[in-house]
C-alpha positions as a Markdown table, in Angstrom:
| # | Residue | x | y | z |
|---|---|---|---|---|
| 1 | Met | 2.5 | -77.5 | 91.0 |
| 2 | Lys | 3.2 | -74.1 | 92.3 |
| 3 | Lys | 5.2 | -73.3 | 89.2 |
| 4 | Arg | 2.4 | -74.2 | 86.9 |
| 5 | Val | 0.0 | -72.0 | 88.8 |
| 6 | Leu | 2.4 | -69.0 | 88.6 |
| 7 | Ser | 3.0 | -69.6 | 84.9 |
| 8 | Phe | -0.7 | -69.7 | 84.2 |
| 9 | Ile | -1.3 | -66.4 | 86.1 |
| 10 | Ala | 1.6 | -64.8 | 84.2 |
| 11 | Leu | 0.2 | -65.9 | 80.9 |
| 12 | Ala | -3.3 | -64.7 | 81.8 |
| 13 | Ala | -2.0 | -61.3 | 82.8 |
| 14 | Ile | -0.1 | -61.0 | 79.6 |
| 15 | Phe | -3.1 | -62.0 | 77.6 |
| 16 | Ser | -5.3 | -59.6 | 79.6 |
| 17 | Met | -2.9 | -56.7 | 79.0 |
| 18 | Thr | -2.7 | -57.4 | 75.3 |
| 19 | Ser | -6.4 | -57.6 | 74.9 |
| 20 | Cys | -6.9 | -54.3 | 76.9 |
| 21 | Gly | -4.4 | -52.6 | 74.7 |
| 22 | Lys | -6.1 | -53.5 | 71.5 |
| 23 | Val | -9.4 | -52.4 | 72.8 |
| 24 | Val | -8.0 | -49.1 | 74.0 |
| 25 | Glu | -6.2 | -48.5 | 70.7 |
| 26 | Gly | -9.3 | -49.4 | 68.6 |
| 27 | Gln | -11.6 | -47.2 | 70.7 |
| 28 | Ser | -9.2 | -44.2 | 70.7 |
| 29 | Thr | -8.4 | -44.2 | 67.0 |
| 30 | Ala | -11.8 | -44.5 | 65.5 |
| 31 | Pro | -13.4 | -41.4 | 67.1 |
| 32 | Thr | -10.4 | -39.4 | 66.2 |
| 33 | Val | -10.7 | -40.2 | 62.5 |
| 34 | Lys | -14.5 | -39.6 | 62.5 |
| 35 | Ser | -14.0 | -36.2 | 64.2 |
| 36 | Thr | -11.3 | -35.2 | 61.7 |
| 37 | Thr | -13.5 | -36.1 | 58.8 |
| 38 | Lys | -16.3 | -34.1 | 60.2 |
| 39 | Ala | -14.0 | -31.1 | 60.7 |
| 40 | Val | -12.7 | -31.4 | 57.2 |
| 41 | Thr | -16.2 | -31.6 | 55.8 |
| 42 | Thr | -17.4 | -28.7 | 57.9 |
| 43 | Ala | -14.4 | -26.6 | 56.8 |
| 44 | Ser | -15.1 | -27.5 | 53.2 |
| 45 | Glu | -18.7 | -26.6 | 53.5 |
| 46 | Thr | -17.7 | -23.3 | 55.2 |
| 47 | Val | -15.3 | -22.5 | 52.4 |
| 48 | Thr | -18.0 | -23.3 | 49.8 |
| 49 | Thr | -20.5 | -21.2 | 51.6 |
| 50 | Thr | -18.0 | -18.3 | 52.0 |
| 51 | Ala | -17.2 | -18.5 | 48.3 |
| 52 | Lys | -20.9 | -18.4 | 47.4 |
| 53 | Val | -21.5 | -15.4 | 49.7 |
| 54 | Gln | -18.4 | -13.7 | 48.3 |
| 55 | Glu | -19.6 | -14.4 | 44.7 |
| 56 | Ser | -23.1 | -13.1 | 45.6 |
| 57 | Thr | -21.6 | -10.0 | 47.2 |
| 58 | Glu | -19.4 | -9.3 | 44.1 |
| 59 | Thr | -22.4 | -9.8 | 41.8 |
| 60 | Ser | -24.5 | -7.4 | 43.9 |
| 61 | Thr | -21.7 | -4.9 | 44.0 |
| 62 | Thr | -21.3 | -5.1 | 40.2 |
| 63 | Thr | -25.0 | -4.8 | 39.6 |
| 64 | Ala | -25.2 | -1.8 | 42.0 |
| 65 | Ala | -22.2 | -0.2 | 40.3 |
| 66 | Ala | -23.8 | -0.7 | 36.9 |
| 67 | Ala | -27.1 | 0.8 | 38.1 |
| 68 | Glu | -25.2 | 3.7 | 39.6 |
| 69 | Ser | -23.3 | 4.3 | 36.3 |
| 70 | Thr | -26.6 | 4.2 | 34.4 |
| 71 | Thr | -28.2 | 6.7 | 36.7 |
| 72 | Ala | -25.3 | 9.0 | 36.5 |
| 73 | Ala | -25.3 | 8.8 | 32.7 |
| 74 | Ala | -29.0 | 9.6 | 32.7 |
| 75 | Gln | -28.5 | 12.5 | 35.0 |
| 76 | Asn | -25.6 | 13.9 | 32.9 |
| 77 | Thr | -27.9 | 13.6 | 29.8 |
| 78 | Asn | -30.7 | 15.4 | 31.5 |
| 79 | Ala | -28.4 | 18.1 | 32.9 |
| 80 | Glu | -26.9 | 19.0 | 29.5 |
| 81 | Pro | -28.2 | 22.4 | 28.4 |
| 82 | Ala | -30.3 | 22.4 | 25.3 |
| 83 | Thr | -28.7 | 23.9 | 22.2 |
| 84 | Glu | -30.4 | 27.2 | 21.3 |
| 85 | Ala | -32.0 | 27.3 | 17.9 |
| 86 | Pro | -30.4 | 29.8 | 15.6 |
| 87 | Gln | -32.3 | 33.1 | 15.6 |
| 88 | Gln | -33.8 | 34.1 | 12.4 |
| 89 | Gln | -33.5 | 37.7 | 11.1 |
| 90 | Ala | -36.7 | 39.7 | 11.1 |
| 91 | Val | -38.3 | 40.3 | 7.7 |
| 92 | Pro | -38.8 | 44.0 | 7.1 |
| 93 | Ala | -42.4 | 45.1 | 7.6 |
| 94 | Gly | -44.2 | 45.5 | 4.4 |
| 95 | Gly | -41.8 | 43.3 | 2.5 |
| 96 | Gly | -39.0 | 44.4 | 0.3 |
| 97 | Glu | -35.3 | 43.5 | 0.0 |
| 98 | Gln | -34.0 | 45.6 | 2.8 |
| 99 | Thr | -32.8 | 43.8 | 5.9 |
| 100 | Tyr | -32.1 | 45.2 | 9.4 |
| 101 | Glu | -30.4 | 43.5 | 12.3 |
| 102 | Gln | -32.0 | 45.0 | 15.4 |
| 103 | Pro | -29.5 | 45.9 | 18.1 |
| 104 | Ala | -29.9 | 44.3 | 21.5 |
| 105 | Pro | -32.1 | 46.5 | 23.8 |
| 106 | Gln | -30.3 | 48.9 | 26.0 |
| 107 | Gln | -31.3 | 51.0 | 29.0 |
| 108 | Thr | -32.8 | 54.2 | 27.8 |
| 109 | Asn | -33.9 | 57.5 | 29.4 |
| 110 | Thr | -37.1 | 57.8 | 27.4 |
| 111 | Ser | -39.5 | 55.6 | 29.4 |
| 112 | Ser | -41.6 | 58.6 | 30.3 |
| 113 | Gly | -41.4 | 60.2 | 26.9 |
| 114 | Asp | -40.4 | 63.5 | 28.4 |
| 115 | Ala | -36.6 | 63.5 | 27.9 |
| 116 | Ala | -35.1 | 63.3 | 24.4 |
| 117 | Pro | -32.6 | 60.4 | 24.0 |
| 118 | Thr | -28.9 | 61.2 | 23.5 |
| 119 | Pro | -26.9 | 59.7 | 20.7 |
| 120 | Asn | -25.7 | 56.8 | 22.9 |
| 121 | Asp | -29.3 | 55.7 | 23.7 |
| 122 | Tyr | -31.0 | 52.9 | 21.9 |
| 123 | Asn | -34.1 | 55.0 | 20.8 |
| 124 | Tyr | -32.0 | 57.9 | 19.5 |
| 125 | Gly | -32.9 | 58.7 | 15.9 |
| 126 | Pro | -30.4 | 60.9 | 14.0 |
| 127 | Ala | -31.6 | 63.5 | 11.6 |
| 128 | Pro | -32.4 | 62.2 | 8.1 |
| 129 | Val | -29.9 | 62.7 | 5.3 |
| 130 | Gln | -30.1 | 66.0 | 3.4 |
| 131 | Tyr | -30.0 | 66.0 | -0.4 |
| 132 | Ser | -28.5 | 68.7 | -2.6 |
| 133 | Asn | -31.0 | 68.3 | -5.5 |
| 134 | Glu | -32.4 | 71.5 | -6.9 |
| 135 | Gly | -36.0 | 72.3 | -6.2 |
| 136 | Leu | -35.9 | 70.9 | -2.6 |
| 137 | Thr | -37.0 | 73.0 | 0.4 |
| 138 | Tyr | -35.3 | 72.6 | 3.8 |
| 139 | Met | -36.4 | 74.3 | 7.1 |
| 140 | Ser | -34.6 | 73.7 | 10.4 |
| 141 | Gly | -32.9 | 70.8 | 8.6 |
| 142 | Met | -36.2 | 69.1 | 7.6 |
| 143 | Leu | -37.3 | 68.5 | 4.0 |
| 144 | Ile | -40.7 | 70.1 | 3.4 |
| 145 | Ala | -43.4 | 68.7 | 1.2 |
| 146 | Asn | -46.9 | 70.0 | 1.5 |
| 147 | Lys | -49.4 | 71.9 | -0.6 |
| 148 | Ser | -47.2 | 74.9 | -0.6 |
| 149 | Tyr | -43.8 | 73.3 | -1.2 |
| 150 | Ser | -43.4 | 70.7 | -4.0 |
| 151 | Leu | -40.7 | 68.2 | -5.0 |
| 152 | Pro | -39.1 | 67.7 | -8.4 |
| 153 | Ala | -40.7 | 65.0 | -10.5 |
| 154 | Asp | -37.4 | 63.1 | -10.8 |
| 155 | Phe | -36.6 | 63.1 | -7.1 |
| 156 | Ala | -36.8 | 59.4 | -6.1 |
| 157 | Pro | -34.6 | 58.7 | -3.0 |
| 158 | Gly | -36.5 | 55.6 | -1.9 |
| 159 | Leu | -37.5 | 54.9 | 1.7 |
| 160 | Asp | -34.8 | 56.5 | 4.0 |
| 161 | Gln | -32.8 | 53.7 | 5.8 |
| 162 | Thr | -32.7 | 55.6 | 9.1 |
| 163 | Cys | -36.4 | 56.1 | 8.9 |
| 164 | Leu | -36.9 | 52.4 | 8.3 |
| 165 | Asn | -34.5 | 51.4 | 11.1 |
| 166 | Gln | -36.3 | 53.6 | 13.6 |
| 167 | Phe | -39.7 | 52.2 | 12.5 |
| 168 | Tyr | -38.5 | 48.7 | 13.3 |
| 169 | Lys | -37.7 | 49.9 | 16.8 |
| 170 | Leu | -41.1 | 51.5 | 17.1 |
| 171 | Gln | -42.7 | 48.3 | 15.8 |
| 172 | Ser | -40.8 | 46.2 | 18.3 |
| 173 | Ala | -41.8 | 48.5 | 21.2 |
| 174 | Ala | -45.4 | 48.3 | 20.2 |
| 175 | Ser | -45.2 | 44.5 | 20.0 |
| 176 | Gln | -43.9 | 44.3 | 23.6 |
| 177 | Gln | -47.2 | 46.0 | 24.6 |
| 178 | Gly | -49.2 | 43.4 | 22.7 |
| 179 | Leu | -49.8 | 45.8 | 19.7 |
| 180 | Asn | -49.4 | 44.9 | 16.0 |
| 181 | Ile | -48.1 | 47.8 | 13.8 |
| 182 | Trp | -46.9 | 47.1 | 10.3 |
| 183 | Leu | -45.7 | 49.2 | 7.4 |
| 184 | Ser | -48.4 | 49.5 | 4.7 |
| 185 | Ser | -47.0 | 52.2 | 2.5 |
| 186 | Gly | -43.6 | 53.9 | 2.4 |
| 187 | Phe | -41.9 | 55.7 | -0.5 |
| 188 | Arg | -44.0 | 56.6 | -3.5 |
| 189 | Ser | -42.6 | 58.0 | -6.7 |
| 190 | Tyr | -44.0 | 61.0 | -8.5 |
| 191 | Asp | -45.6 | 58.8 | -11.2 |
| 192 | Tyr | -47.2 | 56.4 | -8.7 |
| 193 | Gln | -48.6 | 59.3 | -6.7 |
| 194 | Asn | -50.0 | 60.7 | -10.0 |
| 195 | Gln | -51.8 | 57.5 | -10.6 |
| 196 | Ile | -53.3 | 57.3 | -7.1 |
| 197 | Tyr | -54.4 | 60.9 | -7.1 |
| 198 | Asn | -56.1 | 60.7 | -10.5 |
| 199 | Asn | -58.0 | 57.6 | -9.4 |
| 200 | Tyr | -59.4 | 59.4 | -6.4 |
| 201 | Val | -60.3 | 62.4 | -8.6 |
| 202 | Ala | -62.1 | 60.2 | -11.0 |
| 203 | Arg | -64.0 | 58.6 | -8.1 |
| 204 | Asp | -64.7 | 61.5 | -5.8 |
| 205 | Gly | -63.9 | 64.7 | -7.7 |
| 206 | Gln | -60.9 | 66.9 | -7.3 |
| 207 | Ala | -62.2 | 69.0 | -4.4 |
| 208 | Ala | -62.8 | 65.9 | -2.3 |
| 209 | Ala | -59.6 | 64.2 | -3.4 |
| 210 | Asp | -57.6 | 67.2 | -2.3 |
| 211 | Thr | -58.7 | 66.8 | 1.3 |
| 212 | Tyr | -57.1 | 63.3 | 1.7 |
| 213 | Ser | -54.7 | 62.8 | -1.2 |
| 214 | Ala | -51.7 | 64.8 | -2.4 |
| 215 | Arg | -51.2 | 65.9 | -5.9 |
| 216 | Pro | -48.1 | 64.5 | -7.7 |
| 217 | Gly | -45.0 | 66.3 | -6.5 |
| 218 | Tyr | -46.6 | 67.4 | -3.2 |
| 219 | Ser | -46.7 | 64.1 | -1.4 |
| 220 | Glu | -44.6 | 63.5 | 1.7 |
| 221 | His | -44.3 | 59.9 | 0.6 |
| 222 | Gln | -42.0 | 61.1 | -2.2 |
| 223 | Thr | -39.5 | 62.4 | 0.4 |
| 224 | Gly | -38.9 | 58.8 | 1.6 |
| 225 | Leu | -39.6 | 60.0 | 5.1 |
| 226 | Ala | -43.3 | 59.2 | 5.5 |
| 227 | Ile | -44.9 | 55.9 | 6.5 |
| 228 | Asp | -48.5 | 54.8 | 6.5 |
| 229 | Val | -49.2 | 51.9 | 8.9 |
| 230 | Asn | -51.9 | 49.2 | 9.1 |
| 231 | Gln | -55.3 | 50.2 | 7.6 |
| 232 | Ile | -54.9 | 53.3 | 5.5 |
| 233 | Asp | -58.4 | 54.6 | 6.3 |
| 234 | Asp | -60.6 | 55.8 | 9.2 |
| 235 | Ser | -61.0 | 52.2 | 10.5 |
| 236 | Phe | -57.6 | 52.5 | 12.1 |
| 237 | Ser | -58.6 | 55.6 | 14.1 |
| 238 | Gly | -59.3 | 54.9 | 17.8 |
| 239 | Thr | -57.7 | 51.5 | 17.8 |
| 240 | Pro | -55.2 | 50.7 | 20.6 |
| 241 | Glu | -52.4 | 50.8 | 17.9 |
| 242 | Ala | -53.5 | 54.3 | 16.7 |
| 243 | Ile | -53.6 | 55.7 | 20.3 |
| 244 | Trp | -50.2 | 54.2 | 21.1 |
| 245 | Leu | -48.7 | 55.5 | 17.9 |
| 246 | Glu | -49.9 | 59.1 | 18.6 |
| 247 | Asn | -48.5 | 59.0 | 22.1 |
| 248 | His | -45.2 | 57.3 | 21.5 |
| 249 | Cys | -44.1 | 57.7 | 17.9 |
| 250 | His | -42.0 | 60.8 | 18.8 |
| 251 | Glu | -39.8 | 58.5 | 21.0 |
| 252 | Tyr | -38.4 | 57.0 | 17.8 |
| 253 | Gly | -38.1 | 60.2 | 15.8 |
| 254 | Phe | -41.6 | 60.4 | 14.2 |
| 255 | Ile | -44.5 | 62.8 | 14.4 |
| 256 | Leu | -48.1 | 62.3 | 13.7 |
| 257 | Arg | -48.2 | 64.4 | 10.5 |
| 258 | Tyr | -51.9 | 65.2 | 10.2 |
| 259 | Pro | -53.5 | 65.4 | 13.7 |
| 260 | Gln | -57.1 | 65.7 | 14.6 |
| 261 | Gly | -58.8 | 69.1 | 14.1 |
| 262 | Lys | -55.8 | 70.6 | 12.1 |
| 263 | Gln | -57.2 | 70.2 | 8.6 |
| 264 | Ser | -57.3 | 73.9 | 7.9 |
| 265 | Ile | -53.6 | 74.1 | 8.8 |
| 266 | Thr | -52.1 | 71.0 | 7.3 |
| 267 | Gly | -54.5 | 70.9 | 4.3 |
| 268 | Tyr | -55.4 | 67.3 | 4.9 |
| 269 | Gln | -58.0 | 65.5 | 7.0 |
| 270 | Tyr | -57.0 | 63.6 | 10.2 |
| 271 | Glu | -54.8 | 60.6 | 9.4 |
| 272 | Ser | -54.1 | 58.5 | 12.4 |
| 273 | Trp | -52.0 | 56.1 | 10.2 |
| 274 | His | -49.6 | 58.6 | 8.7 |
| 275 | Ile | -46.3 | 59.3 | 10.5 |
| 276 | Arg | -43.3 | 61.4 | 9.3 |
| 277 | Tyr | -39.7 | 60.9 | 10.3 |
| 278 | Val | -37.8 | 64.0 | 11.5 |
| 279 | Gly | -35.3 | 62.5 | 14.0 |
| 280 | Thr | -35.6 | 62.6 | 17.8 |
| 281 | Asp | -33.9 | 66.0 | 18.2 |
| 282 | Met | -36.9 | 67.5 | 16.4 |
| 283 | Ser | -39.7 | 65.0 | 17.2 |
| 284 | Tyr | -39.5 | 65.6 | 21.0 |
| 285 | Pro | -40.0 | 69.4 | 20.9 |
| 286 | Ile | -42.6 | 69.2 | 18.2 |
| 287 | His | -44.6 | 66.7 | 20.2 |
| 288 | Ala | -44.2 | 68.7 | 23.4 |
| 289 | Ser | -45.5 | 71.8 | 21.7 |
| 290 | Gly | -48.7 | 70.2 | 20.5 |
| 291 | Leu | -48.3 | 72.0 | 17.1 |
| 292 | Thr | -48.3 | 70.7 | 13.6 |
| 293 | Leu | -45.2 | 70.8 | 11.5 |
| 294 | Glu | -46.6 | 73.9 | 9.7 |
| 295 | Glu | -47.3 | 75.7 | 13.0 |
| 296 | Tyr | -43.9 | 74.8 | 14.4 |
| 297 | Leu | -42.1 | 76.1 | 11.4 |
| 298 | Gly | -44.4 | 79.0 | 10.7 |
| 299 | Ile | -45.4 | 78.0 | 7.2 |
| 300 | Asp | -48.7 | 77.4 | 5.3 |
| 301 | Ser | -50.0 | 74.6 | 3.3 |
| 302 | Tyr | -52.4 | 75.3 | 0.3 |
| 303 | Tyr | -52.1 | 75.1 | -3.5 |
| 304 | His | -51.0 | 78.5 | -4.7 |
């Protein structure tokens, strides 16, 4: 009887131990698997999230870089200096086929109009060319044409190029002051002057015509050294251009040939539009003297 009791207890203990072991194993394994699955899922989600963030970051970076590149390109385009349009050559005043490339302005010593320019100065005007034709009269290096000194009928030098070049400088200087001066009449041949004079005689009579128009062979325009500007009549007198011309034409080698109140000396009425080129070496002292060309040279002007 005692043996049976002990055997029963032993079997019960074994059975109890076995049952407890299964329960413990089942309980300890299940949570571990669940925990691992959750960890793997979380890690996967983390990796996916990180990849998305990384992809978003790369996209933003690429977009920003593209925007920055576009902005830089725009800045470079705006910063590029504009190409200057080619400069056009100035057309000579009064038309004609002659062309003149005006030199770049230089510093001069003639701003006050008191000191004559030197050959290295921009405004300097050399003496006009001298011709060896028979029948020409030169005084102090200047070709003379007035009522006392005539020119040969076949003398036709055209408008002196130095005279024309200096006129362009004068014209440019006047333009910088807001003034408009243009060449209306330059060289005139003997035959053309004959036509003009006879027309005036027919209209006003010879006595009146002789006060404002030269007879053929006695006109300064035939020398190629005289220029009439703007309106060739009394309407030009008193204009800002006329006043400036009288005060500044000597700075470019010209003199006002027929000044106010000098008709009895020059033989012609006041002509505010008529300038004569003599070169700056002569124009400065003549202007400073206040004398006409006849007075300065000590000659007369009347038809003999």
